[in-house]
C-alpha positions as CSV (number, residue, x, y, z in Angstrom):
1,M,20.5,-2.3,1.0
2,T,21.5,-4.1,-2.2
3,V,19.2,-6.2,-4.3
4,N,21.1,-9.4,-3.4
5,R,20.8,-8.6,0.4
6,V,17.1,-7.9,-0.1
7,M,16.5,-11.1,-1.9
8,A,18.3,-13.1,0.8
9,W,15.6,-11.8,3.3
10,V,12.7,-12.8,1.1
11,S,11.5,-16.4,0.8
12,P,12.0,-18.0,-2.6
13,A,8.3,-18.3,-3.3
14,A,7.7,-14.6,-2.4
15,A,10.7,-13.6,-4.5
16,A,9.3,-15.5,-7.5
17,M,5.9,-13.8,-7.1
18,L,7.5,-10.4,-6.8
19,M,9.7,-11.0,-9.9
20,L,7.1,-12.6,-12.1
21,G,4.1,-10.3,-11.2
22,V,1.2,-12.8,-11.2
23,A,-1.5,-10.1,-11.2
24,S,-4.4,-10.7,-13.6
25,A,-7.1,-8.0,-13.4
26,V,-10.7,-9.4,-13.1
27,A,-14.0,-7.6,-13.0
28,A,-14.6,-7.1,-9.3
29,E,-17.2,-5.9,-6.9
30,L,-16.3,-4.4,-3.5
31,R,-17.3,-7.6,-1.7
32,D,-14.7,-9.6,-3.7
33,F,-12.0,-7.6,-1.8
34,H,-13.4,-8.6,1.6
35,G,-10.9,-10.8,3.5
36,S,-7.4,-11.0,4.8
37,F,-4.2,-10.9,2.7
38,E,-0.5,-11.2,3.5
39,G,2.7,-10.8,1.5
40,V,6.3,-9.5,1.3
41,A,7.2,-6.4,-0.6
42,I,10.4,-4.7,-1.8
43,A,10.2,-1.0,-1.4
44,S,12.4,1.5,-3.2
45,A,13.1,5.0,-1.9
46,E,13.6,7.3,-4.8
47,S,14.8,10.9,-5.3
48,A,15.9,12.9,-8.3
49,D,19.6,12.8,-7.3
50,A,19.8,9.1,-6.3
51,Q,21.9,6.8,-8.6
52,D,20.5,3.6,-7.0
53,P,17.3,3.5,-5.1
54,E,17.4,2.5,-1.5
55,L,15.7,-0.9,-1.0
56,S,13.9,-2.2,2.0
57,I,11.7,-5.2,2.7
58,R,8.2,-5.1,4.2
59,N,5.9,-7.7,5.6
60,L,2.4,-6.7,4.8
61,D,-1.0,-7.7,6.3
62,I,-4.2,-6.2,4.9
63,A,-7.8,-6.9,6.0
64,I,-10.8,-5.5,4.2
65,G,-14.5,-5.8,5.3
66,P,-17.9,-4.2,5.0
67,A,-18.8,-1.0,6.8
68,G,-22.2,0.6,6.9
69,R,-24.6,0.1,4.1
70,D,-22.3,0.2,1.1
71,G,-18.9,1.1,2.5
72,F,-15.8,-0.7,3.6
73,W,-13.0,-0.6,6.2
74,I,-9.4,-1.4,5.5
75,D,-6.8,-2.3,8.1
76,W,-3.2,-2.7,7.2
77,K,0.0,-3.5,9.1
78,T,3.5,-3.2,7.9
79,L,6.8,-4.4,9.4
80,M,9.6,-2.6,7.6
81,R,13.1,-4.1,7.6
82,S,16.2,-2.2,6.5
83,E,19.8,-1.7,7.5
84,D,21.5,1.1,9.3
85,T,24.8,2.5,8.1
86,S,26.8,-0.2,9.9
87,G,24.8,-3.0,8.2
88,M,22.7,-3.9,11.3
89,P,19.1,-4.6,10.7
90,K,16.5,-2.1,11.7
91,Y,12.8,-2.8,12.2
92,R,9.8,-0.5,12.3
93,R,6.1,-1.2,12.6
94,K,3.3,0.8,11.1
95,S,-0.5,0.2,11.2
96,S,-3.6,2.1,10.1
97,R,-7.3,1.6,9.8
98,L,-9.6,3.7,7.6
99,E,-13.3,3.5,7.0
100,F,-15.0,4.6,3.8
101,S,-18.7,5.3,2.9
102,Q,-20.1,5.1,-0.6
103,V,-20.7,8.5,-2.3
104,R,-21.9,6.9,-5.5
105,P,-21.2,3.5,-7.2
106,G,-17.5,3.0,-7.2
107,V,-16.6,6.1,-5.3
108,Y,-16.0,6.3,-1.5
109,R,-15.4,9.0,1.0
110,G,-12.8,8.4,3.8
111,P,-11.7,10.4,6.8
112,S,-10.7,14.1,6.5
113,G,-9.6,16.6,9.1
114,L,-6.6,18.3,10.7
115,G,-3.4,16.4,11.3
116,D,-0.2,17.2,13.2
117,G,0.8,20.9,13.2
118,D,-2.4,22.1,11.6
119,S,-1.9,20.1,8.4
120,E,-5.0,19.1,6.6
121,Y,-5.7,15.7,5.1
122,T,-8.4,13.9,3.2
123,S,-8.9,10.4,1.9
124,W,-11.1,8.8,-0.7
125,A,-11.3,5.5,-2.7
126,S,-12.5,4.3,-6.0
127,L,-13.3,0.8,-7.5
128,S,-12.8,0.5,-11.2
129,N,-11.7,-2.3,-13.6
130,G,-11.0,-4.8,-10.8
131,T,-8.8,-2.3,-8.8
132,L,-9.6,-0.8,-5.4
133,T,-7.6,2.4,-5.1
134,V,-7.2,4.4,-1.9
135,Y,-5.9,7.9,-1.9
136,E,-4.6,9.9,1.1
137,L,-3.8,13.6,0.4
138,A,-2.2,15.8,3.1
139,R,-1.5,19.6,2.8
140,Q,1.1,21.0,5.1
141,V,1.0,24.5,6.7
142,D,3.7,25.7,4.3
143,G,1.5,24.7,1.3
144,S,3.5,21.6,0.4
145,F,1.6,18.3,0.0
146,T,2.0,14.5,0.0
147,L,-0.2,12.0,-1.8
148,A,-0.2,8.3,-1.0
149,T,-1.9,6.0,-3.5
150,Y,-2.6,2.3,-2.8
151,R,-3.8,0.3,-5.8
152,R,-5.1,-3.2,-5.0
153,T,-6.0,-5.4,-7.9
154,L,-7.5,-8.9,-7.4
155,T,-5.5,-11.8,-8.7
156,D,-6.1,-15.6,-8.9
157,T,-4.3,-16.1,-5.5
158,G,-5.1,-12.8,-3.7
159,L,-4.2,-9.3,-4.7
160,S,-1.5,-7.2,-6.2
161,L,-0.5,-4.0,-4.4
162,E,1.1,-1.0,-5.9
163,F,1.9,1.9,-3.5
164,T,3.3,5.2,-4.5
165,Y,4.2,8.2,-2.3
166,L,4.6,11.6,-3.8
167,R,5.8,14.8,-2.1
168,N,5.0,18.0,-4.1
169,G,4.5,15.8,-7.2
170,E,7.9,14.0,-6.9
171,R,7.8,10.3,-6.4
172,I,9.6,9.5,-3.1
173,R,8.7,5.8,-2.5
174,R,7.3,2.9,-4.4
175,V,6.2,-0.5,-3.1
176,E,5.0,-3.5,-5.1
177,A,3.7,-6.7,-3.6
178,E,1.8,-9.9,-4.5
179,M,-0.3,-10.8,-1.6
180,R,-2.0,-14.1,-1.0
181,R,-5.5,-14.4,0.4
182,V,-5.5,-16.1,3.8
183,S,-9.2,-15.7,4.6
184,G,-12.5,-14.5,3.1
185,G,-13.7,-14.4,-0.5
């Protein structure tokens, strides 16, 4: 999908937020992240041999709330839009919910265990300098690994999201979004 086609799918206001990057880091506590956020993102699939990254559009919904004594839960939904080889739109939905408990101030433990095909996974989070970062690490049976990193930084209007996905240390996907707060906070 070309940049022009991607921008045609994105509302003018969302496109301006994506292009200008309105994030401004603020000192934050965990409770400052509690609430619901929504936005539109442009995702790029990357590989070492790609001349132009493959672009797709994602609608994002994120909710964050308190869990237990000092922890939090995070729920996110993604509607991914792209095109097949004939130019027809394709849609795919993805959702996830994770709960984290505080290990020490600013560090949180998430779910760990066995995944599909005896792969192992673990997740954790950190809060530092106004950014709540969630990590999801998976080790496959063959020893390969993936690492998904979600950096959420509070802004004046909501939060800024930077997502990266690595496979064996190589960046495969990157998503950036400016999300507006729709409730909470």
